[in-house]
C-alpha angles and dihedrals in degrees: 000000000000091000090050092050093047089051093052092047090049090049095055092045093055091046089050092051092047092050091049092051101044113098109183100171132067135227116208125191132179128187140168111262097176131031120204106178105288091344128076150174123244137209131203130214130184139186133180110238141184103244147319093295088055088051091054094054092049093043092056090049094044093051093047092052093047103029091130093051107064094260119202129178138191134193119220113198120220090254094053137075132214141198125197119206136179131211140158116256121193117230106222116237096009104079094231140099126225118218100230131196121200139164141216121210123200144138091270140018088248090056091051091050090050091052092053091045089051093050092045089053094045100043108021091157090067090070119064088180130027111271114251119205112221105164133039129176126186122212137226090077094263100094134075129230117260121209119195132198133180112220096194096291101345110095116212125197113184130187132169124254105183126170124193092275105018139065118216131180114204112206132191109192118188122189104214095178121105103212106021130086110216113223106200119197114198132190125193131199094269093054097258113153118208128185118205124192116212118182124210111288092010129121127208119199115186139145123233124202101229142094093223126041120189115202136196123177123200122184121208134172109280095214094062124085115276110261125226124267090251093053090049092050091050093057113112099197113081147127115239143192143157127228118201127193103211112182092324093314118112119223127183121208117213109234102159125212138292116221127342123300110258 
């Protein structure tokens, strides 16, 4: 009887802990990080949350922190999905473009994509450049956020894969070039350096046990012999970035490029 009672208590304890940790909804905030006359550049932040009440609390704090930076927020329910995309928009009469970030919310990612496609077809003049989707999140509380980044021809999609004691970054790297081999230099938290070779048109899917993943991408002629790791590491022309798994949320640090892609 004591054993049965203890089992029941442990069961409800585990259920309570799970309920406390599950965050099935999403907070999205955008704000202006750089002002260029009438034009500006925008940034997006996101965080998984419990419910709408949690959203209201975070919204008040976010607007207060960015009140001078044109803040905007959106709530994504657990049964919804969202895509975030960026594009340049010309400000008429001012001779400059704003780097805009916007979102579409729907029941599925496919519905969000259709909303964007419909807007692009209906109002093409609203977009000075083609919109690029850089963030997606699927609802129902059973999916993970996916962050995407283009490393000059190598498309990266990153999600978190944490366990109770370890941090993992799941990476899907697709080489969209037709004649360049992508040499991807990766560095984890413990200093381990890894070189991945991705041929034109190929895709690499792999997980890395780390909280932070530093990335350098070098492009070389695919018809030439594969150089040694030492030679690859000595090349001074590359595109770089840093992926961070912060409590299950993926963030990508903008680190720019060194030199020009070969």
